[in-house]
C-alpha atoms as one frame of an Amber mdcrd trajectory, in Angstrom:
protein
  -3.041 -26.176  26.882  -0.322 -26.579  24.247   1.665 -23.572  23.094   4.835
 -22.726  21.222   7.320 -21.131  23.668  10.366 -19.009  22.810  13.004 -20.092
  25.331  15.871 -17.850  24.113  16.127 -14.865  21.761  17.986 -16.818  19.160
  15.250 -17.230  16.564  13.003 -20.168  15.621  15.564 -22.735  16.741  14.792
 -21.788  20.372  11.060 -22.579  20.030   9.586 -25.576  21.746   6.017 -26.894
  22.169   5.065 -27.158  25.799   2.006 -27.471  28.064   1.398 -24.071  29.652
  -1.337 -22.623  31.858  -4.429 -21.257  30.131  -4.270 -17.422  29.938  -5.980
 -15.256  32.478  -9.013 -13.953  30.612 -10.268 -11.398  33.215 -11.661  -8.457
  31.235 -10.470 -10.045  27.986 -11.951 -12.134  25.179 -10.785 -15.753  25.508
 -10.472 -17.327  22.073 -10.236 -20.971  21.103  -7.638 -20.626  18.384  -8.308
 -22.413  15.067  -5.582 -20.765  12.935  -2.655 -18.438  13.600  -0.962 -16.288
  10.998   2.783 -16.576  10.474   4.307 -13.145   9.959   7.594 -11.264  10.059
   6.889  -9.630  13.477   6.697 -13.173  14.923  10.120 -13.919  13.354  11.681
 -10.684  14.528  10.373 -11.084  18.062  11.918 -14.560  18.311  15.307 -12.905
  17.620  14.631 -10.013  20.031  14.692  -7.566  17.095  11.087  -6.275  17.226
   9.952  -3.115  19.012   8.040  -5.346  21.428  10.784  -7.211  23.267   9.447
  -9.590  25.958  11.861 -11.616  28.031  11.773 -15.400  27.479  10.017 -17.629
  28.050   6.985 -16.320  26.146   4.468 -17.468  23.541   4.759 -15.573  20.236
   1.921 -15.106  17.743   0.371 -11.891  16.466  -2.593 -12.998  14.335  -5.326
 -15.436  15.299  -8.738 -16.577  14.206 -11.022 -18.772  16.217 -14.127 -19.064
  18.352 -14.967 -16.993  21.427 -14.993 -19.085  24.630 -15.899 -16.192  26.943
 -16.038 -12.419  26.775 -16.899  -9.481  29.035 -20.618  -8.609  28.985 -20.018
  -5.206  27.513 -17.500  -6.281  24.900 -19.938  -6.931  22.072 -18.762 -10.516
  21.688 -20.398 -13.732  22.839 -19.379 -17.348  23.273 -19.445 -19.296  20.027
 -18.813 -16.253  17.811 -16.179 -16.499  15.021 -13.559 -13.796  15.464 -10.124
 -12.711  14.426  -7.737 -10.783  16.682  -4.481  -8.893  16.839  -2.923 -10.795
  19.700   0.576  -9.219  19.750   1.746 -12.220  21.856   0.243 -15.577  22.680
  -1.228 -16.542  19.324   0.853 -19.695  18.813  -1.321 -21.599  21.281  -4.572
 -23.468  21.609  -6.143 -20.492  23.425  -5.381 -16.833  23.710  -6.900 -13.888
  25.645  -7.136 -10.590  23.804  -8.411  -7.077  24.719 -11.893  -6.594  23.192
 -10.697  -3.551  21.211  -8.367  -5.843  19.235 -11.026  -8.434  18.384 -13.079
  -8.232  15.191 -15.836 -10.387  13.693 -14.955 -12.786  10.890 -16.846 -12.317
   7.629 -19.023 -15.306   6.876 -17.292 -15.755   3.545 -13.869 -16.614   5.114
 -12.483 -19.785   6.603 -10.483 -19.522   9.857  -7.269 -19.877   7.893  -8.261
 -17.040   5.553  -9.468 -14.945   8.521  -6.060 -15.365  10.294  -4.431 -14.108
   7.076  -6.624 -10.981   6.885  -4.859  -9.270   9.749  -1.412  -7.648   9.602
  -0.609  -7.785   5.905  -4.039  -6.842   4.603  -4.715  -4.237   7.282  -1.292
  -2.714   6.661  -1.755  -2.586   2.914  -5.304  -1.234   2.978  -3.969   1.514
   5.283  -0.935   2.051   3.013  -2.776   2.199  -0.261  -5.984   3.948   0.677
  -4.856   6.335   3.442  -1.096   6.878   2.937  -0.736   6.661  -0.832  -4.279
   7.958  -1.661  -4.408   5.430  -4.493  -6.867   6.358  -7.269  -8.565   4.025
  -9.823  -6.567   3.784 -13.026  -3.173   4.483 -11.407  -0.240   2.076 -11.753
   1.165   0.346  -8.610   4.513  -1.446  -8.653   5.004  -3.944  -5.812   8.446
  -5.072  -4.620   8.719  -8.432  -2.886   5.570  -9.326  -4.757   5.507 -13.075
  -4.036   5.513 -12.786  -0.203   2.592 -12.086   2.185   2.839  -8.303   1.958
   3.301  -8.463  -1.814   0.346 -10.696  -2.523  -1.964  -8.693  -0.295  -0.795
  -5.510  -2.086  -1.548  -7.009  -5.482  -5.045  -8.028  -4.458  -5.911  -4.793
  -2.742  -4.468  -2.570  -5.466  -6.638  -4.430  -7.978  -9.644  -4.036  -5.642
  -8.998  -0.275  -5.743  -8.961  -0.288  -9.549  -5.240  -0.023 -10.162  -2.964
  -1.572 -12.730  -0.357  -3.705 -10.934   3.231  -4.493 -11.842   4.693  -7.203
  -9.656   8.487  -6.974  -9.025   9.958 -10.248  -7.787  13.394 -11.656  -7.183
  12.547 -15.393  -7.110  12.000 -17.531 -10.150   8.893 -19.646 -10.723   6.350
 -17.221  -9.240   5.195 -15.469 -12.410   2.097 -17.584 -13.115   1.031 -17.397
  -9.483   1.358 -13.606  -9.416  -0.680 -13.225 -12.582  -3.355 -15.545 -11.229
  -3.849 -13.338  -8.142  -4.074 -10.145 -10.252  -0.716  -8.835 -11.392  -0.964
  -7.305 -14.908   2.817  -7.533 -15.462   5.715  -9.292 -13.776   9.238  -7.819
 -13.705  12.335  -9.513 -12.338  14.230  -7.589  -9.602  17.551  -7.399 -11.507
  19.642  -4.549 -12.807  17.489  -2.253 -14.852  14.129  -3.194 -13.362  13.318
   0.501 -12.876  13.690   1.048 -16.655  11.339  -1.849 -17.290   8.769  -0.064
 -15.082   9.190   3.061 -17.160   8.935   1.078 -20.380   5.696  -0.536 -19.238
   4.210   2.839 -18.410   5.154   4.641 -21.611   8.163   6.315 -19.991   6.094
   7.850 -17.162   6.854   5.532 -14.263   4.628   4.060 -11.561   2.225   6.277
  -9.596   2.741   4.227  -6.462   5.616   1.888  -5.555   5.239  -0.299  -2.467
   8.612  -1.179  -0.925   8.816  -3.730   1.908  12.344  -4.550   0.862  14.568
  -1.460   1.315  18.260  -1.911   0.720  19.672  -1.407  -2.750  16.200  -1.581
  -4.371  15.221   1.738  -2.839  17.252   3.992  -5.138  15.884   2.218  -8.183
  12.370   2.622  -6.778  12.867   6.360  -6.549  13.884   6.412 -10.192  10.901
   4.347 -11.233   8.307   6.826  -9.818   6.192   8.963 -12.070   5.921  12.747
 -11.442   3.769  13.125  -8.263   4.371   9.448  -7.580   4.391   8.063  -4.030
   6.948   5.614  -2.701   5.372   3.806   0.231   7.911   2.420   2.740   6.594
  -0.695   4.498   9.768  -2.182   5.943  13.270  -3.401   5.330  13.169  -7.132
   4.623  16.278  -6.724   2.431  18.208  -5.897   5.579  19.399  -2.330   4.870
  17.717   0.918   5.825  18.290   3.284   2.861  18.495   7.066   2.666  17.521
   9.476  -0.068  18.859  12.840  -1.245  16.056  15.298  -0.772  16.914  17.250
  -3.890  15.654  14.217  -5.914  12.381  14.386  -3.984  12.126  18.106  -4.649
  12.962  18.330  -8.311  11.095  15.180  -9.333   7.931  16.204  -7.398   7.598
  12.856  -5.682   6.601  11.784  -2.156   8.088   9.193   0.147   5.597   8.129
   2.811   5.806   5.627   5.647   3.107   3.110   6.456   3.778   1.814   9.975
   0.348   0.375  10.738   1.048  -0.780  14.315   2.504   2.555  15.309  -0.410
   4.429  13.706  -2.873   2.365  15.764  -1.203   3.521  18.943  -2.333   7.082
  18.096  -5.543   6.305  16.125  -7.025   3.079  17.604 -10.355   3.696  15.833
  -8.567   3.064  12.526  -8.598  -0.694  13.259 -12.372  -0.974  13.004 -12.462
   1.383  10.001  -9.812  -0.557   8.100 -11.420  -3.888   8.919 -14.747  -2.574
   7.584 -13.006  -1.641   4.318 -11.516  -5.118   4.092 -14.851  -6.758   4.716
 -16.242  -4.835   1.762 -13.415  -6.144  -0.406 -14.158  -9.681   0.839 -17.808
  -9.300  -0.043 -16.724  -8.129  -3.521 -14.695 -11.349  -3.904 -11.292 -10.854
  -2.293  -9.890 -13.960  -0.553  -6.563 -13.954   1.353  -3.972 -16.167  -0.303
  -3.143 -19.051   2.025  -0.452 -21.180   0.361   1.283 -22.916   3.264  -0.248
 -24.666   6.202   1.700 -26.073   9.177   0.601 -27.819  12.387   1.188 -25.870
  15.583   4.175 -28.116  16.424   5.898 -26.995  13.194   5.793 -23.296  14.026
   9.617 -23.059  14.020   9.841 -24.557  10.568   7.153 -22.186   9.318   9.197
 -19.169  10.461  12.376 -20.621   8.960  10.599 -21.033   5.643   9.299 -17.493
   5.877  12.758 -16.166   6.657  14.365 -18.013   3.767  11.777 -16.928   1.210
  10.172 -20.315   0.617   6.584 -19.183   1.325   4.399 -17.855  -1.504   1.560
 -15.766  -0.211   0.647 -16.419   3.459   1.561 -19.222   5.855  -0.681 -20.221
   8.745  -0.545 -22.569  11.684  -3.547 -24.819  12.128  -4.534 -26.782  15.196
  -3.875 -30.526  14.948
C-alpha cells in the first residue's frame, strides 16, 4: 500500500511517499482510509517535538475516517462500516490498523472528509468548553487563533452551547469567513485587543477565553477576563510558554485551566465515547466540521507546510487519489 513516510526528524521536507507493507491487524480494526486529518500533532511529530517520539522511518497521521476492512468479533465493528479513528500513527496511508477502543462510528450526516475533521480539534474543544470551562448558555467566549482548525471548531461548538463568540485573529481577510461560521464579533490581535473585548462586553470582559496561542497574547488574555472568568490553555502555537503572577489570579477571581485532551484520555479513556456522543448530538443539530483545504495523499508535506505557515482556514484533510 502507499503511505507517507517520515525519513528524518526534520519536518515535512523529510516526508516521502512509498510503498510499505500493509499493517498487521491482529486484534485491531483494519480501516480502508478515505480521508486523513492534517493537524499540529502530525507537524510536531515530524520534527520530533511531540510527546510521542517514534524513530524514523514511520508513517504519521493521527486522524482518519474510512471503511472497516476487518475487525475482531467482539469489537462491535464489522466490515463495510463507516468509522473514524484516533490513529496516533499510521493515518497518512491507504490503510491503517487501530485499537477498537479508539474507533468510533461516523454519523450518517457526515462525509468522510468531515468525519476525519471531527476528531482532535472538535473532541478537544468539546472537552475544553463543556468539561473544563463549564461553559453556560449566554456567556461570552473569546477565541484566539480563531481562523485555524482549533479556532473554527471552538467558534462552532461555543455557539452550539449557546454562547456569544468573539473571534480574535491575527491574519487579514478572514473576517467574513469567521462570521459565516458563527462569530458574533471579530477583533484583530493587535495592541489593545483586550480592551476591545472589554468594550464589546460593556467593560466586563469575556467569561471564557480559549488560548491555543500562548506567548505574548497570554497576559492580554488574563486582562480580558471577566470576574470568575476562565482562561482555557489549549497549546502554544505562538511558540512561547507564558507564566502568570498568581496574585492576579487571586485578586481578580479568575481561573486558568488546562485542556490537554490526549493526556486526559490516558487517565479517563471512557471520555472518548462520551465526548463523541456529545459531538454527534451537535452534528444532528446541524454542526458540520469546516473543511476548507483538500490535498491528495502525495501532497501531505505541502499540507503540513501550509498549516505551519498559517495558510489554512479551518481544517485541512488528505484524500485518497
